[in-house]
Backbone as XML, in Angstrom:
<?xml version="1.0"?>
<chain id="A" units="angstrom">
  <residue number="1" name="MET">
    <atom name="N" x="52.708" y="-85.154" z="106.863"/>
    <atom name="CA" x="53.479" y="-86.818" z="106.539"/>
    <atom name="C" x="52.836" y="-87.445" z="105.702"/>
  </residue>
  <residue number="2" name="ASN">
    <atom name="N" x="53.600" y="-88.212" z="105.386"/>
    <atom name="CA" x="53.146" y="-89.265" z="104.254"/>
    <atom name="C" x="52.415" y="-90.240" z="104.510"/>
  </residue>
  <residue number="3" name="GLY">
    <atom name="N" x="51.126" y="-90.427" z="104.041"/>
    <atom name="CA" x="50.593" y="-91.555" z="104.389"/>
    <atom name="C" x="50.578" y="-92.836" z="103.384"/>
  </residue>
  <residue number="4" name="GLN">
    <atom name="N" x="51.709" y="-92.918" z="102.827"/>
    <atom name="CA" x="52.000" y="-93.862" z="102.204"/>
    <atom name="C" x="53.069" y="-95.121" z="102.784"/>
  </residue>
  <residue number="5" name="GLN">
    <atom name="N" x="53.565" y="-94.418" z="103.813"/>
    <atom name="CA" x="54.365" y="-95.226" z="104.497"/>
    <atom name="C" x="53.606" y="-95.978" z="105.765"/>
  </residue>
  <residue number="6" name="ARG">
    <atom name="N" x="53.520" y="-97.467" z="106.215"/>
    <atom name="CA" x="52.912" y="-98.189" z="107.288"/>
    <atom name="C" x="53.496" y="-97.292" z="108.566"/>
  </residue>
  <residue number="7" name="ALA">
    <atom name="N" x="54.760" y="-97.165" z="108.805"/>
    <atom name="CA" x="55.453" y="-97.222" z="109.732"/>
    <atom name="C" x="54.797" y="-95.466" z="110.389"/>
  </residue>
  <residue number="8" name="ASN">
    <atom name="N" x="54.471" y="-94.554" z="109.743"/>
    <atom name="CA" x="54.177" y="-93.034" z="110.148"/>
    <atom name="C" x="52.257" y="-93.401" z="110.359"/>
  </residue>
  <residue number="9" name="ILE">
    <atom name="N" x="52.133" y="-94.470" z="110.496"/>
    <atom name="CA" x="50.522" y="-94.200" z="110.641"/>
    <atom name="C" x="49.930" y="-95.303" z="111.931"/>
  </residue>
  <residue number="10" name="LYS">
    <atom name="N" x="49.548" y="-94.547" z="113.007"/>
    <atom name="CA" x="49.423" y="-95.535" z="114.175"/>
    <atom name="C" x="47.998" y="-95.298" z="114.976"/>
  </residue>
  <residue number="11" name="PRO">
    <atom name="N" x="47.474" y="-96.199" z="115.227"/>
    <atom name="CA" x="45.500" y="-95.921" z="115.858"/>
    <atom name="C" x="46.126" y="-94.584" z="116.793"/>
  </residue>
  <residue number="12" name="GLY">
    <atom name="N" x="44.866" y="-93.788" z="116.497"/>
    <atom name="CA" x="44.449" y="-92.891" z="117.414"/>
    <atom name="C" x="44.928" y="-91.772" z="116.466"/>
  </residue>
  <residue number="13" name="LEU">
    <atom name="N" x="45.850" y="-91.727" z="115.401"/>
    <atom name="CA" x="46.026" y="-90.461" z="114.978"/>
    <atom name="C" x="45.028" y="-89.811" z="113.810"/>
  </residue>
  <residue number="14" name="GLN">
    <atom name="N" x="45.005" y="-88.305" z="113.857"/>
    <atom name="CA" x="44.065" y="-87.775" z="113.438"/>
    <atom name="C" x="44.579" y="-87.768" z="111.559"/>
  </residue>
  <residue number="15" name="VAL">
    <atom name="N" x="43.614" y="-88.512" z="110.504"/>
    <atom name="CA" x="44.066" y="-88.501" z="109.289"/>
    <atom name="C" x="43.102" y="-87.757" z="108.245"/>
  </residue>
  <residue number="16" name="GLU">
    <atom name="N" x="43.339" y="-87.701" z="107.266"/>
    <atom name="CA" x="42.284" y="-87.641" z="105.828"/>
    <atom name="C" x="42.430" y="-88.678" z="105.117"/>
  </residue>
  <residue number="17" name="ILE">
    <atom name="N" x="41.785" y="-89.149" z="104.719"/>
    <atom name="CA" x="41.367" y="-90.389" z="104.049"/>
    <atom name="C" x="40.344" y="-90.240" z="102.777"/>
  </residue>
  <residue number="18" name="VAL">
    <atom name="N" x="40.833" y="-90.969" z="101.541"/>
    <atom name="CA" x="40.015" y="-90.655" z="100.422"/>
    <atom name="C" x="39.120" y="-92.361" z="100.692"/>
  </residue>
  <residue number="19" name="LEU">
    <atom name="N" x="37.798" y="-92.346" z="100.577"/>
    <atom name="CA" x="36.968" y="-93.581" z="100.211"/>
    <atom name="C" x="36.904" y="-93.701" z="98.917"/>
  </residue>
  <residue number="20" name="LYS">
    <atom name="N" x="36.672" y="-95.003" z="99.211"/>
    <atom name="CA" x="36.426" y="-95.890" z="97.694"/>
    <atom name="C" x="35.593" y="-95.071" z="96.771"/>
  </residue>
  <residue number="21" name="LYS">
    <atom name="N" x="34.396" y="-94.573" z="97.326"/>
    <atom name="CA" x="33.721" y="-93.875" z="96.439"/>
    <atom name="C" x="33.921" y="-92.759" z="95.808"/>
  </residue>
  <residue number="22" name="ASP">
    <atom name="N" x="34.713" y="-92.038" z="96.564"/>
    <atom name="CA" x="35.314" y="-90.908" z="96.386"/>
    <atom name="C" x="36.597" y="-90.660" z="95.320"/>
  </residue>
  <residue number="23" name="GLN">
    <atom name="N" x="37.235" y="-91.963" z="95.304"/>
    <atom name="CA" x="38.331" y="-91.971" z="94.398"/>
    <atom name="C" x="38.512" y="-91.078" z="93.260"/>
  </residue>
  <residue number="24" name="ARG">
    <atom name="N" x="37.249" y="-90.953" z="92.560"/>
    <atom name="CA" x="37.336" y="-90.284" z="91.336"/>
    <atom name="C" x="37.246" y="-88.608" z="91.509"/>
  </residue>
  <residue number="25" name="THR">
    <atom name="N" x="36.831" y="-88.171" z="92.579"/>
    <atom name="CA" x="36.422" y="-86.589" z="92.995"/>
    <atom name="C" x="37.639" y="-86.314" z="94.035"/>
  </residue>
  <residue number="26" name="GLY">
    <atom name="N" x="38.057" y="-87.133" z="94.473"/>
    <atom name="CA" x="39.159" y="-87.095" z="95.555"/>
    <atom name="C" x="38.954" y="-86.330" z="96.836"/>
  </residue>
  <residue number="27" name="ASN">
    <atom name="N" x="37.488" y="-86.696" z="97.464"/>
    <atom name="CA" x="37.217" y="-85.821" z="98.194"/>
    <atom name="C" x="37.897" y="-86.474" z="99.348"/>
  </residue>
  <residue number="28" name="LEU">
    <atom name="N" x="38.148" y="-85.727" z="100.668"/>
    <atom name="CA" x="38.562" y="-86.013" z="101.632"/>
    <atom name="C" x="37.817" y="-86.500" z="102.757"/>
  </residue>
  <residue number="29" name="THR">
    <atom name="N" x="37.943" y="-87.503" z="103.846"/>
    <atom name="CA" x="37.387" y="-87.357" z="105.027"/>
    <atom name="C" x="38.079" y="-87.541" z="106.122"/>
  </residue>
  <residue number="30" name="GLN">
    <atom name="N" x="37.685" y="-86.701" z="107.017"/>
    <atom name="CA" x="38.773" y="-86.906" z="108.329"/>
    <atom name="C" x="38.229" y="-87.557" z="109.326"/>
  </residue>
  <residue number="31" name="GLY">
    <atom name="N" x="39.102" y="-88.112" z="109.940"/>
    <atom name="CA" x="38.824" y="-88.949" z="111.137"/>
    <atom name="C" x="40.008" y="-89.417" z="112.030"/>
  </residue>
  <residue number="32" name="VAL">
    <atom name="N" x="39.715" y="-90.518" z="113.087"/>
    <atom name="CA" x="40.857" y="-90.820" z="113.828"/>
    <atom name="C" x="40.846" y="-92.670" z="113.550"/>
  </residue>
  <residue number="33" name="VAL">
    <atom name="N" x="42.333" y="-93.031" z="113.167"/>
    <atom name="CA" x="42.492" y="-94.140" z="112.907"/>
    <atom name="C" x="42.088" y="-95.202" z="113.765"/>
  </residue>
  <residue number="34" name="LYS">
    <atom name="N" x="41.467" y="-96.381" z="113.479"/>
    <atom name="CA" x="41.196" y="-97.350" z="114.631"/>
    <atom name="C" x="42.148" y="-98.604" z="113.999"/>
  </residue>
  <residue number="35" name="ASP">
    <atom name="N" x="41.853" y="-98.925" z="113.156"/>
    <atom name="CA" x="43.095" y="-100.157" z="112.694"/>
    <atom name="C" x="43.553" y="-100.090" z="111.178"/>
  </residue>
  <residue number="36" name="ILE">
    <atom name="N" x="44.391" y="-100.413" z="111.159"/>
    <atom name="CA" x="45.707" y="-100.379" z="109.873"/>
    <atom name="C" x="45.205" y="-101.542" z="108.921"/>
  </residue>
  <residue number="37" name="LEU">
    <atom name="N" x="45.012" y="-101.285" z="107.736"/>
    <atom name="CA" x="44.114" y="-102.771" z="107.262"/>
    <atom name="C" x="45.412" y="-103.283" z="106.004"/>
  </residue>
  <residue number="38" name="THR">
    <atom name="N" x="46.114" y="-102.225" z="105.589"/>
    <atom name="CA" x="47.226" y="-102.784" z="104.661"/>
    <atom name="C" x="48.568" y="-103.294" z="105.054"/>
  </residue>
  <residue number="39" name="ASN">
    <atom name="N" x="48.822" y="-104.328" z="105.214"/>
    <atom name="CA" x="50.052" y="-105.162" z="105.653"/>
    <atom name="C" x="51.420" y="-104.930" z="104.968"/>
  </residue>
  <residue number="40" name="SER">
    <atom name="N" x="51.854" y="-104.387" z="103.712"/>
    <atom name="CA" x="52.855" y="-104.259" z="103.237"/>
    <atom name="C" x="53.606" y="-102.810" z="104.376"/>
  </residue>
  <residue number="41" name="ALA">
    <atom name="N" x="54.519" y="-102.739" z="103.702"/>
    <atom name="CA" x="55.339" y="-101.457" z="104.762"/>
    <atom name="C" x="55.029" y="-100.221" z="104.135"/>
  </residue>
  <residue number="42" name="ASN">
    <atom name="N" x="54.619" y="-100.300" z="102.654"/>
    <atom name="CA" x="54.571" y="-98.896" z="101.875"/>
    <atom name="C" x="53.259" y="-99.146" z="100.927"/>
  </residue>
  <residue number="43" name="HIS">
    <atom name="N" x="52.257" y="-98.002" z="100.637"/>
    <atom name="CA" x="51.513" y="-98.470" z="99.215"/>
    <atom name="C" x="51.367" y="-97.044" z="98.606"/>
  </residue>
  <residue number="44" name="PRO">
    <atom name="N" x="51.707" y="-97.319" z="97.099"/>
    <atom name="CA" x="51.705" y="-95.984" z="96.343"/>
    <atom name="C" x="50.641" y="-95.406" z="96.406"/>
  </residue>
  <residue number="45" name="HIS">
    <atom name="N" x="49.289" y="-95.517" z="96.538"/>
    <atom name="CA" x="48.079" y="-94.889" z="96.574"/>
    <atom name="C" x="47.500" y="-94.669" z="98.105"/>
  </residue>
  <residue number="46" name="GLY">
    <atom name="N" x="48.405" y="-94.929" z="99.052"/>
    <atom name="CA" x="48.305" y="-94.939" z="100.569"/>
    <atom name="C" x="47.700" y="-95.678" z="101.395"/>
  </residue>
  <residue number="47" name="ILE">
    <atom name="N" x="48.290" y="-95.998" z="102.605"/>
    <atom name="CA" x="47.810" y="-96.966" z="103.291"/>
    <atom name="C" x="46.408" y="-97.454" z="103.740"/>
  </residue>
  <residue number="48" name="LYS">
    <atom name="N" x="45.950" y="-98.097" z="103.651"/>
    <atom name="CA" x="44.402" y="-98.532" z="103.878"/>
    <atom name="C" x="44.461" y="-98.497" z="105.407"/>
  </residue>
  <residue number="49" name="VAL">
    <atom name="N" x="43.316" y="-97.808" z="105.740"/>
    <atom name="CA" x="42.777" y="-98.100" z="107.362"/>
    <atom name="C" x="41.408" y="-97.471" z="107.526"/>
  </residue>
  <residue number="50" name="ARG">
    <atom name="N" x="41.068" y="-98.388" z="108.873"/>
    <atom name="CA" x="39.509" y="-97.958" z="109.244"/>
    <atom name="C" x="39.372" y="-96.750" z="110.244"/>
  </residue>
  <residue number="51" name="LEU">
    <atom name="N" x="38.571" y="-95.923" z="110.002"/>
    <atom name="CA" x="38.518" y="-95.022" z="110.978"/>
    <atom name="C" x="37.787" y="-95.476" z="112.237"/>
  </residue>
  <residue number="52" name="GLU">
    <atom name="N" x="37.481" y="-94.511" z="113.311"/>
    <atom name="CA" x="36.671" y="-94.867" z="114.658"/>
    <atom name="C" x="35.139" y="-95.102" z="114.246"/>
  </residue>
  <residue number="53" name="ASP">
    <atom name="N" x="35.087" y="-94.340" z="113.137"/>
    <atom name="CA" x="33.343" y="-94.399" z="112.973"/>
    <atom name="C" x="33.107" y="-95.398" z="111.994"/>
  </residue>
  <residue number="54" name="GLY">
    <atom name="N" x="33.961" y="-96.201" z="111.702"/>
    <atom name="CA" x="33.829" y="-97.413" z="111.065"/>
    <atom name="C" x="34.225" y="-97.327" z="109.438"/>
  </residue>
  <residue number="55" name="GLN">
    <atom name="N" x="34.372" y="-96.423" z="108.765"/>
    <atom name="CA" x="34.682" y="-95.939" z="107.136"/>
    <atom name="C" x="36.103" y="-96.339" z="107.059"/>
  </residue>
  <residue number="56" name="VAL">
    <atom name="N" x="36.186" y="-97.110" z="106.087"/>
    <atom name="CA" x="37.348" y="-97.566" z="105.136"/>
    <atom name="C" x="37.793" y="-96.583" z="104.199"/>
  </residue>
  <residue number="57" name="GLY">
    <atom name="N" x="39.053" y="-96.346" z="103.995"/>
    <atom name="CA" x="39.781" y="-95.633" z="102.656"/>
    <atom name="C" x="41.471" y="-95.443" z="103.033"/>
  </residue>
  <residue number="58" name="ARG">
    <atom name="N" x="41.942" y="-94.922" z="101.925"/>
    <atom name="CA" x="43.470" y="-94.724" z="101.995"/>
    <atom name="C" x="43.899" y="-93.128" z="102.548"/>
  </residue>
  <residue number="59" name="VAL">
    <atom name="N" x="44.804" y="-93.401" z="103.222"/>
    <atom name="CA" x="45.567" y="-92.054" z="104.177"/>
    <atom name="C" x="45.908" y="-91.520" z="102.731"/>
  </residue>
  <residue number="60" name="LYS">
    <atom name="N" x="45.679" y="-90.003" z="102.930"/>
    <atom name="CA" x="46.240" y="-89.348" z="102.099"/>
    <atom name="C" x="47.268" y="-88.148" z="102.818"/>
  </residue>
  <residue number="61" name="ASN">
    <atom name="N" x="46.733" y="-87.608" z="104.126"/>
    <atom name="CA" x="47.117" y="-86.727" z="105.109"/>
    <atom name="C" x="47.411" y="-87.083" z="106.322"/>
  </residue>
  <residue number="62" name="ILE">
    <atom name="N" x="48.230" y="-87.040" z="107.237"/>
    <atom name="CA" x="48.250" y="-87.109" z="108.351"/>
    <atom name="C" x="48.258" y="-86.190" z="109.325"/>
  </residue>
  <residue number="63" name="LEU">
    <atom name="N" x="47.452" y="-85.731" z="110.008"/>
    <atom name="CA" x="47.162" y="-84.357" z="110.661"/>
    <atom name="C" x="47.810" y="-84.179" z="111.921"/>
  </residue>
  <residue number="64" name="SER">
    <atom name="N" x="47.640" y="-85.307" z="112.854"/>
    <atom name="CA" x="48.747" y="-84.899" z="114.280"/>
    <atom name="C" x="49.488" y="-86.029" z="114.472"/>
  </residue>
</chain>
């Protein structure tokens, strides 16, 4: 699923995000969504979320 649409993302979903420090390399980090930080309905670089372990990044892939 597409990580650019806020409607697709809910707390508890397993996702892959790109962290700020990994934006150049594109390394993805897996985790479970705790909070959705982007207020707009969509964002071209992905919706910004906070994972349950506290990491913040933009959603690239929704796994579950």
